[in-house]
gemmi code that builds the backbone of each chain (N, CA, C; Angstrom):
import gemmi

chains = {
    "A": [
        ("UNK", (-73.435, 0.593, 49.405), (-73.228, -0.828, 49.219), (-72.388, -1.082, 47.961)),
        ("UNK", (-71.828, -2.282, 47.899), (-70.917, -2.614, 46.811), (-71.628, -2.624, 45.466)),
        ("UNK", (-70.867, -2.270, 44.432), (-71.374, -2.357, 43.058), (-70.637, -3.499, 42.377)),
        ("UNK", (-71.392, -4.370, 41.716), (-70.821, -5.565, 41.102), (-70.967, -5.492, 39.590)),
        ("UNK", (-69.863, -5.720, 38.908), (-69.880, -5.822, 37.444), (-69.748, -7.290, 37.081)),
        ("UNK", (-70.727, -7.800, 36.356), (-70.736, -9.213, 35.983), (-70.728, -9.321, 34.464)),
        ("UNK", (-69.889, -10.241, 33.963), (-69.867, -10.452, 32.523), (-69.494, -11.883, 32.182)),
        ("UNK", (-69.972, -12.409, 31.047), (-70.805, -11.709, 30.081), (-72.239, -11.565, 30.572)),
        ("UNK", (-72.999, -10.692, 29.954), (-74.396, -10.517, 30.337), (-75.257, -11.637, 29.766)),
        ("UNK", (-74.837, -12.167, 28.631), (-75.554, -13.301, 28.042), (-74.618, -14.029, 27.084)),
        ("UNK", (-74.922, -15.310, 26.864), (-74.141, -16.073, 25.904), (-74.956, -17.270, 25.435)),
        ("UNK", (-74.680, -17.665, 24.220), (-75.251, -18.886, 23.659), (-74.088, -19.827, 23.386)),
        ("UNK", (-74.128, -21.002, 23.992), (-72.981, -21.904, 23.930), (-73.385, -23.268, 23.390)),
        ("UNK", (-72.419, -23.936, 22.799), (-72.639, -25.292, 22.303), (-72.500, -26.294, 23.452)),
        ("UNK", (-73.304, -27.328, 23.406), (-73.185, -28.363, 24.442), (-71.793, -28.964, 24.427)),
        ("UNK", (-71.318, -29.324, 25.608), (-69.991, -29.908, 25.746), (-68.885, -28.892, 25.988)),
        ("UNK", (-69.187, -27.619, 25.792), (-68.169, -26.583, 26.012), (-68.297, -26.015, 27.428)),
        ("UNK", (-67.421, -25.090, 27.775), (-67.420, -24.470, 29.101), (-67.491, -22.950, 28.955)),
        ("UNK", (-68.053, -22.306, 29.958), (-68.155, -20.844, 29.983), (-67.704, -20.358, 31.348)),
        ("UNK", (-66.877, -19.332, 31.366), (-66.453, -18.719, 32.620), (-67.109, -17.363, 32.776)),
        ("UNK", (-67.739, -17.153, 33.922), (-68.433, -15.921, 34.263), (-67.595, -15.186, 35.302)),
        ("UNK", (-67.459, -13.874, 35.120), (-66.630, -13.084, 36.024), (-67.465, -12.080, 36.797)),
        ("UNK", (-67.084, -11.864, 38.043), (-67.686, -10.807, 38.850), (-66.601, -9.970, 39.499)),
        ("UNK", (-66.686, -8.683, 39.271), (-65.746, -7.730, 39.845), (-66.511, -6.783, 40.765)),
        ("UNK", (-66.058, -6.666, 42.010), (-66.709, -5.789, 42.981), (-65.869, -4.532, 43.142)),
        ("UNK", (-66.539, -3.400, 43.350), (-65.816, -2.130, 43.384), (-65.173, -1.847, 44.741)),
        ("UNK", (-65.331, -2.758, 45.699), (-64.693, -2.604, 47.003), (-64.447, -3.999, 47.579)),
        ("UNK", (-63.582, -4.070, 48.552), (-63.308, -5.368, 49.170), (-64.526, -5.832, 49.960)),
        ("UNK", (-64.886, -7.083, 49.772), (-66.043, -7.656, 50.455), (-65.649, -8.951, 51.140)),
        ("UNK", (-66.356, -9.235, 52.208), (-66.061, -10.448, 52.960), (-66.610, -11.678, 52.252)),
        ("UNK", (-67.861, -11.561, 51.783), (-68.559, -12.729, 51.269), (-68.895, -12.549, 49.798)),
        ("UNK", (-68.732, -13.622, 49.033), (-69.209, -13.661, 47.659), (-69.887, -15.008, 47.423)),
        ("UNK", (-70.985, -14.961, 46.680), (-71.771, -16.162, 46.425), (-72.125, -16.258, 44.955)),
        ("UNK", (-72.424, -17.475, 44.533), (-72.923, -17.717, 43.183), (-74.267, -18.426, 43.259)),
        ("UNK", (-75.220, -17.927, 42.441), (-76.570, -18.467, 42.413), (-76.942, -18.867, 40.993)),
        ("UNK", (-77.874, -19.797, 40.887), (-78.472, -20.160, 39.615), (-79.974, -19.905, 39.701)),
        ("UNK", (-80.529, -19.358, 38.641), (-81.971, -19.147, 38.566), (-82.470, -19.787, 37.284)),
        ("UNK", (-83.101, -20.929, 37.427), (-83.668, -21.604, 36.267), (-84.940, -20.894, 35.835)),
        ("UNK", (-85.344, -21.058, 34.577), (-86.492, -20.309, 34.046), (-87.726, -20.418, 34.932)),
        ("UNK", (-88.266, -19.283, 35.314), (-89.485, -19.238, 36.112), (-89.317, -19.643, 37.559)),
        ("UNK", (-88.090, -19.820, 38.010), (-87.846, -20.299, 39.373), (-87.173, -19.228, 40.236)),
        ("UNK", (-87.018, -19.569, 41.509), (-86.310, -18.695, 42.425), (-84.802, -18.918, 42.294)),
        ("UNK", (-84.055, -18.244, 43.112), (-82.602, -18.370, 43.087), (-82.165, -19.519, 43.990)),
        ("UNK", (-81.238, -20.300, 43.505), (-80.667, -21.409, 44.264), (-79.179, -21.156, 44.459)),
        ("UNK", (-78.728, -21.266, 45.689), (-77.324, -21.048, 45.995), (-76.487, -22.199, 45.461)),
        ("UNK", (-75.489, -21.868, 44.648), (-74.558, -22.885, 44.139), (-73.432, -23.091, 45.144)),
        ("UNK", (-72.784, -21.982, 45.524), (-71.622, -22.109, 46.399), (-71.249, -20.754, 46.978)),
        ("UNK", (-70.513, -20.832, 48.066), (-69.867, -19.661, 48.648), (-68.433, -19.636, 48.142)),
        ("UNK", (-68.036, -18.503, 47.575), (-66.677, -18.362, 47.052), (-65.783, -17.859, 48.175)),
        ("UNK", (-64.852, -18.677, 48.598), (-63.968, -18.355, 49.715), (-62.652, -17.810, 49.191)),
        ("UNK", (-62.228, -16.693, 49.747), (-60.991, -16.088, 49.291), (-59.807, -16.926, 49.711)),
        ("UNK", (-59.014, -17.353, 48.728), (-57.788, -18.078, 49.001), (-57.964, -19.544, 49.339)),
        ("UNK", (-59.173, -20.057, 49.248), (-59.386, -21.480, 49.509), (-60.522, -22.002, 48.645)),
        ("UNK", (-60.748, -23.296, 48.733), (-61.772, -23.928, 47.886), (-63.164, -23.429, 48.261)),
        ("UNK", (-64.015, -23.306, 47.254), (-65.387, -22.867, 47.497), (-66.162, -23.921, 48.279)),
        ("UNK", (-67.208, -23.465, 48.958), (-68.096, -24.350, 49.710), (-69.359, -24.552, 48.899)),
        ("UNK", (-69.597, -25.783, 48.448), (-70.701, -26.080, 47.545), (-71.927, -26.578, 48.290)),
        ("UNK", (-73.087, -26.193, 47.755), (-74.349, -26.672, 48.285), (-74.642, -28.064, 47.740)),
        ("UNK", (-75.542, -28.739, 48.420), (-75.934, -30.069, 47.981), (-76.459, -30.015, 46.548)),
        ("UNK", (-75.970, -30.924, 45.719), (-76.404, -30.987, 44.338), (-75.481, -30.278, 43.370)),
        ("UNK", (-74.485, -29.579, 43.885), (-73.515, -28.871, 43.043), (-72.114, -29.369, 43.380)),
        ("UNK", (-71.330, -29.635, 42.342), (-69.994, -30.191, 42.567), (-68.936, -29.357, 41.868)),
        ("UNK", (-67.741, -29.437, 42.398), (-66.641, -28.609, 41.917), (-66.267, -28.937, 40.481)),
        ("UNK", (-66.375, -30.186, 40.086), (-65.994, -30.550, 38.719), (-66.903, -29.890, 37.690)),
        ("UNK", (-68.140, -29.678, 38.037), (-69.115, -29.080, 37.132), (-69.085, -27.546, 37.223)),
        ("UNK", (-68.894, -27.022, 38.428), (-68.936, -25.581, 38.664), (-67.689, -25.111, 39.414)),
        ("UNK", (-66.510, -25.199, 38.806), (-65.326, -24.697, 39.500), (-65.410, -23.196, 39.724)),
        ("UNK", (-64.981, -22.776, 40.897), (-65.066, -21.373, 41.317), (-63.691, -20.924, 41.780)),
        ("UNK", (-63.331, -19.717, 41.407), (-62.109, -19.118, 41.925), (-62.435, -17.818, 42.630)),
        ("UNK", (-61.614, -17.496, 43.633), (-61.700, -16.199, 44.288), (-60.299, -15.831, 44.749)),
        ("UNK", (-59.549, -15.235, 43.848), (-58.149, -14.959, 44.155), (-57.932, -13.803, 45.131)),
        ("UNK", (-58.929, -12.915, 45.253), (-58.788, -11.786, 46.169), (-60.168, -11.369, 46.668)),
        ("UNK", (-60.221, -10.242, 47.384), (-61.476, -9.832, 48.036), (-62.409, -9.054, 47.125)),
        ("UNK", (-62.058, -8.895, 45.849), (-62.922, -8.126, 44.945), (-63.311, -8.880, 43.686)),
        ("UNK", (-62.871, -10.108, 43.501), (-63.052, -10.785, 42.213), (-63.346, -12.264, 42.405)),
        ("UNK", (-64.254, -12.780, 41.564), (-64.545, -14.215, 41.576), (-64.997, -14.652, 40.187)),
        ("UNK", (-64.748, -15.908, 39.877), (-65.240, -16.489, 38.633), (-65.969, -17.791, 38.918)),
        ("UNK", (-66.960, -18.047, 38.082), (-67.685, -19.324, 38.072), (-67.580, -19.891, 36.669)),
        ("UNK", (-67.163, -21.149, 36.558), (-67.134, -21.824, 35.272), (-68.234, -22.877, 35.239)),
        ("UNK", (-68.997, -22.865, 34.172), (-69.976, -23.921, 33.944), (-69.351, -24.868, 32.930)),
        ("UNK", (-69.046, -26.088, 33.360), (-68.241, -27.007, 32.564), (-69.101, -28.029, 31.835)),
        ("UNK", (-68.584, -28.482, 30.677), (-69.244, -29.562, 29.925), (-70.757, -29.334, 29.886)),
        ("UNK", (-71.126, -28.217, 29.309), (-72.525, -27.762, 29.383), (-73.487, -28.633, 28.598)),
        ("UNK", (-74.696, -28.713, 29.128), (-75.819, -29.367, 28.459), (-76.987, -28.379, 28.468)),
        ("UNK", (-78.029, -28.641, 27.680), (-79.172, -27.730, 27.655), (-79.786, -27.488, 29.031)),
        ("UNK", (-79.663, -28.445, 29.937), (-80.207, -28.288, 31.292), (-79.484, -27.199, 32.092)),
        ("UNK", (-78.320, -26.790, 31.627), (-77.575, -25.718, 32.303), (-78.052, -24.333, 31.883)),
        ("UNK", (-78.986, -24.267, 30.954), (-79.526, -22.977, 30.525), (-80.255, -22.327, 31.694)),
        ("UNK", (-79.739, -21.201, 32.139), (-80.240, -20.522, 33.332), (-79.665, -19.118, 33.356)),
        ("UNK", (-80.101, -18.367, 34.361), (-79.419, -17.124, 34.705), (-78.495, -17.434, 35.876)),
        ("UNK", (-77.253, -17.003, 35.772), (-76.288, -17.181, 36.855), (-75.980, -15.794, 37.425)),
        ("UNK", (-76.040, -15.699, 38.750), (-75.833, -14.404, 39.409), (-74.793, -14.525, 40.512)),
        ("UNK", (-73.988, -13.496, 40.637), (-73.088, -13.433, 41.780), (-73.605, -12.384, 42.757)),
        ("UNK", (-73.252, -12.558, 43.991), (-73.682, -11.679, 45.059), (-72.505, -11.414, 45.983)),
        ("UNK", (-72.510, -10.245, 46.595), (-71.421, -9.892, 47.498), (-71.956, -9.106, 48.678)),
        ("UNK", (-71.279, -9.261, 49.802), (-71.663, -8.516, 50.995), (-70.570, -8.573, 52.039)),
        ("UNK", (-70.779, -7.776, 53.089), (-69.747, -7.679, 54.113), (-70.012, -8.599, 55.290)),
        ("UNK", (-71.082, -9.379, 55.243), (-71.315, -10.316, 56.330), (-72.664, -10.125, 56.979)),
        ("UNK", (-72.786, -10.622, 58.179), (-74.076, -10.791, 58.836), (-74.862, -9.498, 59.020)),
        ("UNK", (-74.193, -8.438, 59.286), (-74.900, -7.213, 59.641), (-75.046, -6.240, 58.481)),
        ("UNK", (-74.842, -6.732, 57.276), (-74.929, -5.890, 56.097), (-75.781, -6.580, 55.036)),
        ("UNK", (-76.365, -5.777, 54.160), (-77.122, -6.347, 53.054), (-76.199, -6.847, 51.960)),
        ("UNK", (-76.787, -7.583, 51.035), (-76.049, -8.140, 49.912), (-76.556, -7.517, 48.629)),
        ("UNK", (-75.648, -7.323, 47.675), (-76.036, -6.835, 46.363), (-75.693, -7.886, 45.324)),
        ("UNK", (-76.318, -7.711, 44.139), (-76.180, -8.696, 43.076), (-75.623, -8.070, 41.812)),
        ("UNK", (-74.888, -8.890, 41.068), (-74.538, -8.516, 39.724), (-75.774, -8.576, 38.840)),
        ("UNK", (-75.620, -8.113, 37.622), (-76.758, -8.027, 36.705), (-77.123, -9.368, 36.081)),
        ("UNK", (-76.322, -10.406, 36.357), (-76.672, -11.740, 35.894), (-76.100, -12.071, 34.523)),
        ("UNK", (-75.924, -13.370, 34.291), (-75.498, -13.901, 32.998), (-76.566, -14.864, 32.519)),
        ("UNK", (-77.170, -14.509, 31.403), (-78.225, -15.359, 30.839), (-77.580, -16.338, 29.872)),
        ("UNK", (-77.536, -17.601, 30.266), (-76.850, -18.635, 29.495), (-77.859, -19.528, 28.793)),
        ("UNK", (-77.653, -19.701, 27.493), (-78.444, -20.646, 26.703), (-77.498, -21.661, 26.104)),
        ("UNK", (-77.777, -22.940, 26.324), (-76.941, -24.018, 25.794), (-77.728, -24.731, 24.704)),
        ("UNK", (-77.124, -24.807, 23.523), (-77.830, -25.410, 22.377), (-77.120, -26.675, 21.898)),
    ],
    "B": [
        ("UNK", (-82.107, -27.187, 56.341), (-81.806, -25.769, 56.320), (-83.050, -24.931, 56.523)),
        ("UNK", (-82.833, -23.643, 56.585), (-83.935, -22.727, 56.834), (-84.892, -22.701, 55.636)),
        ("UNK", (-86.173, -22.645, 55.939), (-87.206, -22.579, 54.907), (-87.777, -21.169, 54.835)),
        ("UNK", (-87.997, -20.706, 53.608), (-88.552, -19.373, 53.391), (-89.794, -19.529, 52.513)),
        ("UNK", (-90.918, -19.084, 53.012), (-92.173, -19.204, 52.272), (-92.761, -17.836, 51.997)),
        ("UNK", (-93.141, -17.602, 50.752), (-93.735, -16.330, 50.377), (-95.164, -16.538, 49.910)),
        ("UNK", (-95.984, -15.545, 50.213), (-97.373, -15.593, 49.750), (-97.858, -14.179, 49.434)),
        ("UNK", (-98.798, -14.060, 48.479), (-99.259, -15.130, 47.600), (-98.229, -15.405, 46.506)),
        ("UNK", (-98.335, -16.517, 45.808), (-97.401, -16.778, 44.709), (-97.619, -15.858, 43.515)),
        ("UNK", (-98.847, -15.503, 43.280), (-99.192, -14.606, 42.173), (-100.194, -13.572, 42.661)),
        ("UNK", (-100.077, -12.378, 42.097), (-100.967, -11.294, 42.492), (-101.182, -10.392, 41.283)),
        ("UNK", (-102.459, -10.141, 40.991), (-102.806, -9.251, 39.882), (-103.571, -8.074, 40.464)),
        ("UNK", (-103.116, -6.881, 40.162), (-103.721, -5.664, 40.707), (-104.070, -4.694, 39.590)),
        ("UNK", (-105.036, -3.875, 39.895), (-105.318, -2.737, 39.027), (-104.429, -1.586, 39.479)),
        ("UNK", (-103.976, -0.807, 38.542), (-103.136, 0.335, 38.883), (-103.816, 1.196, 39.942)),
        ("UNK", (-103.041, 1.591, 40.945), (-103.591, 2.410, 42.024), (-103.962, 1.634, 43.270)),
        ("UNK", (-104.055, 0.316, 43.153), (-104.426, -0.506, 44.302), (-103.224, -0.697, 45.229)),
        ("UNK", (-103.533, -1.117, 46.459), (-102.504, -1.421, 47.446), (-102.368, -2.932, 47.607)),
        ("UNK", (-101.217, -3.390, 48.098), (-101.032, -4.822, 48.303), (-100.058, -5.084, 49.439)),
        ("UNK", (-100.169, -6.300, 49.978), (-99.263, -6.754, 51.033), (-98.712, -8.115, 50.650)),
        ("UNK", (-97.402, -8.225, 50.653), (-96.735, -9.492, 50.367), (-96.129, -9.997, 51.686)),
        ("UNK", (-96.182, -11.319, 51.866), (-95.735, -11.880, 53.135), (-94.578, -12.850, 52.934)),
        ("UNK", (-93.697, -12.891, 53.931), (-92.558, -13.805, 53.931), (-92.465, -14.428, 55.318)),
        ("UNK", (-92.582, -15.748, 55.383), (-92.405, -16.480, 56.640), (-91.104, -17.270, 56.582)),
        ("UNK", (-90.408, -17.359, 57.685), (-89.182, -18.143, 57.706), (-89.158, -19.038, 58.939)),
        ("UNK", (-88.442, -20.144, 58.795), (-88.597, -21.252, 59.752), (-87.661, -21.191, 60.953)),
        ("UNK", (-86.704, -20.283, 60.932), (-85.724, -20.251, 62.018), (-85.281, -18.811, 62.203)),
        ("UNK", (-84.588, -18.561, 63.265), (-84.076, -17.204, 63.482), (-83.048, -16.876, 62.405)),
        ("UNK", (-83.021, -15.628, 62.021), (-82.125, -15.188, 60.953), (-81.317, -13.986, 61.416)),
        ("UNK", (-80.178, -13.821, 60.783), (-79.352, -12.654, 61.091), (-79.896, -11.397, 60.431)),
        ("UNK", (-80.387, -11.582, 59.190), (-80.909, -10.443, 58.452), (-81.899, -10.886, 57.388)),
        ("UNK", (-82.588, -9.922, 56.802), (-83.589, -10.211, 55.781), (-83.585, -9.091, 54.758)),
        ("UNK", (-83.753, -9.457, 53.494), (-83.836, -8.466, 52.432), (-85.025, -8.762, 51.530)),
        ("UNK", (-85.584, -7.688, 50.982), (-86.591, -7.782, 49.932), (-85.976, -7.283, 48.632)),
        ("UNK", (-86.218, -8.036, 47.546), (-85.708, -7.684, 46.227), (-86.864, -7.626, 45.228)),
        ("UNK", (-86.691, -6.802, 44.217), (-87.579, -6.788, 43.061), (-86.757, -7.217, 41.851)),
        ("UNK", (-87.229, -8.243, 41.152), (-86.559, -8.653, 39.927), (-87.340, -8.104, 38.745)),
        ("UNK", (-86.701, -7.246, 38.001), (-87.394, -6.607, 36.880), (-87.449, -7.547, 35.675)),
        ("UNK", (-88.166, -7.163, 34.639), (-88.306, -8.064, 33.478), (-86.983, -8.412, 32.800)),
        ("UNK", (-85.938, -7.667, 33.039), (-84.639, -7.955, 32.446), (-83.792, -8.863, 33.341)),
        ("UNK", (-84.340, -9.275, 34.471), (-83.647, -10.203, 35.347), (-82.815, -9.555, 36.428)),
        ("UNK", (-82.713, -8.243, 36.427), (-81.896, -7.555, 37.428), (-82.580, -7.583, 38.793)),
        ("UNK", (-81.829, -7.948, 39.808), (-82.331, -7.952, 41.180), (-82.034, -6.605, 41.823)),
        ("UNK", (-83.092, -5.915, 42.212), (-82.962, -4.604, 42.824), (-83.255, -4.741, 44.311)),
        ("UNK", (-82.322, -4.313, 45.136), (-82.537, -4.376, 46.571), (-83.555, -3.310, 46.985)),
        ("UNK", (-84.625, -3.730, 47.635), (-85.643, -2.801, 48.103), (-85.392, -2.405, 49.556)),
        ("UNK", (-85.237, -3.416, 50.393), (-85.045, -3.166, 51.808), (-84.100, -4.200, 52.392)),
        ("UNK", (-83.267, -3.702, 53.264), (-82.460, -4.539, 54.150), (-83.070, -4.333, 55.525)),
        ("UNK", (-83.787, -5.355, 56.050), (-84.632, -5.088, 57.214), (-84.655, -6.272, 58.170)),
        ("UNK", (-83.672, -6.386, 59.031), (-83.659, -7.490, 59.997), (-84.761, -7.387, 61.055)),
        ("UNK", (-85.224, -6.180, 61.308), (-86.321, -5.992, 62.259), (-86.860, -4.583, 62.070)),
        ("UNK", (-88.061, -4.365, 62.598), (-88.633, -3.038, 62.555), (-89.302, -2.713, 61.239)),
        ("UNK", (-89.489, -1.435, 60.997), (-90.214, -0.947, 59.828), (-89.375, 0.096, 59.099)),
        ("UNK", (-89.397, 0.001, 57.770), (-88.734, 0.987, 56.924), (-89.680, 1.402, 55.819)),
        ("UNK", (-89.506, 2.629, 55.353), (-90.329, 3.119, 54.258), (-89.444, 3.784, 53.225)),
        ("UNK", (-89.829, 3.577, 51.960), (-89.137, 4.237, 50.856), (-90.181, 4.562, 49.799)),
        ("UNK", (-90.666, 5.778, 49.839), (-91.694, 6.188, 48.883), (-92.980, 5.417, 49.079)),
        ("UNK", (-93.439, 4.755, 48.007), (-94.694, 4.007, 48.087), (-94.519, 2.628, 48.709)),
        ("UNK", (-93.293, 2.245, 48.964), (-93.024, 0.923, 49.526), (-92.632, 1.044, 50.989)),
        ("UNK", (-93.075, 0.065, 51.758), (-92.619, -0.040, 53.142), (-92.522, -1.513, 53.497)),
        ("UNK", (-91.741, -1.807, 54.520), (-91.554, -3.188, 54.953), (-91.486, -3.240, 56.460)),
        ("UNK", (-92.001, -4.349, 56.996), (-91.947, -4.591, 58.429), (-91.474, -6.007, 58.658)),
        ("UNK", (-90.518, -6.180, 59.553), (-90.063, -7.506, 59.949), (-90.275, -7.680, 61.445)),
        ("UNK", (-90.956, -8.775, 61.805), (-91.133, -9.143, 63.212), (-90.301, -10.404, 63.424)),
        ("UNK", (-89.060, -10.212, 63.821), (-88.115, -11.335, 63.881), (-88.552, -12.387, 64.897)),
        ("UNK", (-89.132, -11.943, 66.008), (-89.533, -12.893, 67.048), (-90.637, -13.814, 66.569)),
        ("UNK", (-91.439, -13.351, 65.597), (-92.515, -14.182, 65.062), (-92.170, -14.729, 63.678)),
        ("UNK", (-90.980, -14.439, 63.206), (-90.441, -15.044, 61.978), (-91.266, -14.732, 60.744)),
        ("UNK", (-91.553, -13.449, 60.553), (-92.198, -13.065, 59.311), (-91.831, -11.626, 58.961)),
        ("UNK", (-92.017, -11.325, 57.677), (-91.817, -9.979, 57.184), (-92.908, -9.675, 56.170)),
        ("UNK", (-93.283, -8.409, 56.096), (-94.319, -7.949, 55.173), (-93.775, -6.823, 54.313)),
        ("UNK", (-94.150, -6.861, 53.047), (-93.818, -5.778, 52.118), (-95.120, -5.154, 51.651)),
        ("UNK", (-95.248, -3.841, 51.840), (-96.446, -3.115, 51.436), (-96.136, -2.273, 50.204)),
        ("UNK", (-97.037, -2.378, 49.234), (-96.936, -1.530, 48.044), (-98.214, -0.721, 47.970)),
        ("UNK", (-98.082, 0.571, 48.003), (-99.273, 1.424, 47.924), (-99.330, 2.105, 46.564)),
        ("UNK", (-100.555, 2.414, 46.154), (-100.787, 3.117, 44.881), (-99.954, 2.496, 43.756)),
        ("UNK", (-100.152, 1.211, 43.539), (-99.290, 0.471, 42.616), (-99.303, 1.079, 41.206)),
        ("UNK", (-98.175, 0.910, 40.538), (-97.991, 1.389, 39.167), (-97.563, 0.206, 38.297)),
        ("UNK", (-97.756, 0.355, 36.999), (-97.408, -0.749, 36.095), (-95.924, -1.105, 36.191)),
        ("UNK", (-95.111, -0.133, 36.524), (-93.673, -0.395, 36.646), (-93.326, -1.220, 37.885)),
        ("UNK", (-94.306, -1.423, 38.766), (-94.083, -2.289, 39.930), (-94.157, -3.773, 39.553)),
        ("UNK", (-94.613, -4.062, 38.362), (-94.724, -5.463, 37.941), (-93.363, -6.148, 37.978)),
        ("UNK", (-93.412, -7.454, 38.232), (-92.183, -8.238, 38.324), (-92.316, -9.243, 39.444)),
        ("UNK", (-91.194, -9.805, 39.830), (-91.195, -10.792, 40.905), (-90.515, -10.198, 42.128)),
        ("UNK", (-91.170, -10.361, 43.270), (-90.633, -9.871, 44.531), (-90.133, -11.059, 45.350)),
        ("UNK", (-88.877, -10.978, 45.729), (-88.261, -12.047, 46.511), (-87.929, -11.563, 47.914)),
        ("UNK", (-88.179, -12.446, 48.851), (-87.694, -12.293, 50.202), (-86.490, -13.213, 50.345)),
        ("UNK", (-85.432, -12.730, 50.974), (-84.240, -13.553, 51.193), (-83.769, -13.367, 52.632)),
        ("UNK", (-83.457, -14.469, 53.269), (-82.999, -14.403, 54.654), (-81.522, -14.756, 54.723)),
        ("UNK", (-80.850, -14.106, 55.615), (-79.421, -14.323, 55.805), (-79.231, -15.052, 57.133)),
        ("UNK", (-78.661, -16.230, 57.011), (-78.486, -17.096, 58.175), (-77.110, -17.741, 58.075)),
        ("UNK", (-76.290, -17.567, 59.094), (-74.942, -18.141, 59.062), (-74.176, -17.749, 57.799)),
        ("UNK", (-74.284, -16.492, 57.436), (-73.487, -15.921, 56.340), (-73.880, -16.379, 54.950)),
        ("UNK", (-74.966, -17.072, 54.748), (-75.439, -17.268, 53.382), (-76.900, -16.847, 53.278)),
        ("UNK", (-77.325, -16.584, 52.065), (-78.638, -16.010, 51.807), (-79.505, -17.043, 51.104)),
        ("UNK", (-80.709, -17.255, 51.638), (-81.659, -18.199, 51.044), (-82.895, -17.441, 50.604)),
        ("UNK", (-83.396, -17.825, 49.451), (-84.510, -17.113, 48.841), (-85.817, -17.873, 48.964)),
        ("UNK", (-86.903, -17.107, 49.102), (-88.226, -17.678, 48.938), (-88.536, -17.873, 47.459)),
        ("UNK", (-89.687, -18.455, 47.177), (-90.066, -18.753, 45.789), (-90.532, -17.520, 45.035)),
        ("UNK", (-90.810, -16.448, 45.759), (-91.178, -15.197, 45.111), (-92.678, -15.001, 44.967)),
        ("UNK", (-93.068, -13.742, 44.806), (-94.443, -13.362, 44.459), (-94.385, -12.636, 43.125)),
        ("UNK", (-95.124, -13.175, 42.145), (-95.162, -12.532, 40.831), (-96.302, -11.538, 40.813)),
        ("UNK", (-95.953, -10.268, 40.698), (-96.945, -9.190, 40.706), (-97.150, -8.655, 39.300)),
        ("UNK", (-98.415, -8.569, 38.925), (-98.787, -7.945, 37.653), (-99.715, -6.780, 37.957)),
        ("UNK", (-99.331, -5.590, 37.541), (-100.166, -4.402, 37.730), (-100.715, -4.000, 36.371)),
        ("UNK", (-102.037, -3.992, 36.270), (-102.692, -3.693, 34.995), (-103.092, -2.217, 34.944)),
        ("UNK", (-102.944, -1.595, 33.770), (-103.310, -0.164, 33.652), (-104.808, 0.032, 33.690)),
    ],
}
model = gemmi.Model(1)
for chain_id, residues in chains.items():
    chain = gemmi.Chain(chain_id)
    for i, (resn, *xyz) in enumerate(residues, 1):
        res = gemmi.Residue()
        res.name, res.seqid = resn, gemmi.SeqId(i, " ")
        for name, pos in zip(("N", "CA", "C"), xyz):
            atom = gemmi.Atom()
            atom.name, atom.element = name, gemmi.Element(name[0])
            atom.pos, atom.b_iso = gemmi.Position(*pos), 0.0
            res.add_atom(atom)
        chain.add_residue(res)
    model.add_chain(chain)
structure = gemmi.Structure()
structure.add_model(model)
structure.setup_entities()
């Protein structure tokens, strides 16, 4: 299965600023996703990162707040924009080849907004 | 959307005990995975199991897709098994997670 390198692993940011998280996969994958995990909670899907087109966002998440890029089949970025303390979470990317394959996860980015 | 329910929400075991974690889902799914999230937040894939039974050492999993549930068995638990266990279902190319079972294994 694919191996995902995610960075940064953690960051402490000032409110009002933006942070871009990167995920690099060691092989071409069909699907890439971004998740948020708030403290003590499960994972919530933010969006599906579509190669060469706009990401598909879940209810409650908007492109202006969480712009996503996926320029090719091995790389994606998530930006958390105009951050507030409520954005403090773990952000994880996931990748897989589709319906008949499992998905793997990056090691996560632990974000603290002060 | 599809609902994923896990039980129990919390489980405390003595080292050496066995346990069964359950995952129910509300609709047919393409696939299902079990993950262990360690104390550092890393999600470790345990099983990719759309149906049938798989075993890996002290862990095994069974999915009965027609009845919309999956079970994760942990035998002879160890303190290193502590953490949160998530069930995730794959439906229409996206993955949805249950709320997880927090397992604590005491020495």
